[in-house]
C-alpha positions, -999 to 999 in steps of 0.1 A, spaced: 251 250 -358 254 224 -386 244 189 -378 260 156 -391 260 119 -382 273 86 -396 249 57 -403 244 23 -419 217 18 -446 194 -11 -435 170 -12 -464 137 3 -476 101 1 -464 70 23 -465 49 44 -441 14 58 -444 7 94 -438 -24 107 -418 -43 112 -451 -35 76 -463 -7 83 -487 22 58 -490 56 73 -482 86 52 -494 114 55 -468 149 42 -463 158 31 -428 192 42 -416 209 31 -383 223 64 -373 248 67 -344 257 68 -317 287 86 -329 313 98 -304 334 129 -313 370 116 -316 387 148 -326 380 186 -330 399 206 -355 400 244 -350 407 273 -373 437 285 -353 455 251 -351 444 233 -383 433 261 -406 396 250 -407 368 240 -384 357 203 -383 348 174 -361 358 138 -366 331 112 -357 334 75 -350 308 48 -357 305 11 -351 327 -1 -322 354 -26 -330 380 -46 -311 412 -27 -305 432 -55 -322 416 -45 -355 429 -9 -357 464 4 -363 486 22 -338 479 58 -350 442 52 -347 446 35 -313 465 66 -301 438 89 -314 410 70 -296 431 67 -264 437 105 -264 400 111 -268 390 86 -242 367 69 -267 362 32 -275 378 22 -309 354 26 -339 355 9 -373 344 40 -392 359 75 -390 345 105 -409 353 142 -408 327 169 -411 334 205 -417 309 224 -396 305 259 -382 312 262 -345 332 230 -342 352 246 -314 322 245 -292 319 207 -294 338 188 -267 358 157 -275 339 126 -263 305 140 -269 282 114 -283 260 125 -312 228 104 -315 200 102 -341 178 127 -323 200 155 -333 178 154 -364 140 157 -363 111 149 -385 108 174 -413 145 183 -415 161 186 -449 193 166 -453 220 156 -477 230 119 -477 264 107 -491 274 71 -497 293 47 -519 271 34 -547 268 -3 -554 297 -16 -575 289 -33 -609 325 -40 -620 336 -36 -656 304 -31 -677 295 -22 -713 280 9 -727 244 -4 -726 244 -10 -688 268 19 -680 254 47 -702 220 33 -713 231 31 -750 209 15 -776 217 -19 -792 230 -20 -827 206 -32 -855 197 -69 -853 204 -74 -890 229 -92 -912 260 -71 -918 260 -57 -883 280 -74 -856 290 -101 -847 286 -80 -815 253 -61 -812 261 -45 -778 293 -27 -786 300 10 -786 293 17 -823 309 45 -843 338 64 -826 337 93 -851 374 86 -857 377 90 -895 404 110 -913 389 140 -894 394 143 -864 414 110 -865 410 105 -828 385 97 -801 373 128 -783 378 130 -745 347 122 -726 334 96 -750 311 72 -732 328 38 -733 329 6 -714 346 7 -680 342 6 -642 306 13 -632 295 22 -597 315 22 -564 318 60 -563 308 86 -538 274 100 -545 254 127 -526 217 131 -529 205 166 -519 174 179 -501 160 146 -488 135 148 -460 135 131 -425 101 114 -421 106 99 -386 133 95 -359 133 65 -336 157 71 -308 151 38 -291 163 19 -322 189 46 -333 170 49 -366 163 77 -390 137 71 -417 145 92 -448 119 98 -476 130 81 -509 162 62 -518 198 69 -507 231 58 -523 247 25 -515 239 -12 -509 223 -26 -478 246 -23 -448 266 4 -466 280 33 -446 263 67 -453 269 102 -440 240 125 -431 242 162 -427 218 191 -429 211 203 -464 233 230 -479 207 241 -505 174 238 -486 
């Protein structure tokens, strides 16, 4: 059966392997995640489970969510995420999924919202070069440059890399490796970097391309 869990990115550190090599790892507080709802192929048209993460006061959720948690017999959670997995019908509502559902050596995919940078120019957003630092160029040296909008084609092509909103988008990194699982601290140590800022919410599931 497919595996999935919700977590919170805590930051990065490093471990040493048995042969003395340094392994950069990201620490994720993963779970515990109660199963709030199970969707079946017969009733909903697809198989999925809905997990909750990070308990919150009941006053901070709306009435539909409160009804969902009450029906499942689960304490209210701040985060709700749905995962399409095979064999979801075999999972009981109220089951708590913990970090030890994964093990060291597992290949995983991690999804998260990247750090937002607001409205940025083409140099920061697309890694463009500056214009020449000479007289006759400017007065702005960090602008887009030529748009190729002469008498032909007399327009800017779609997809032109221009200034705009940078970051704060859902990004998935594939085929990462679990280095260590610490059940006592609800922690999963993932080799390398994962999307999002510190304390950002991430979704971990077993790799689809491993």
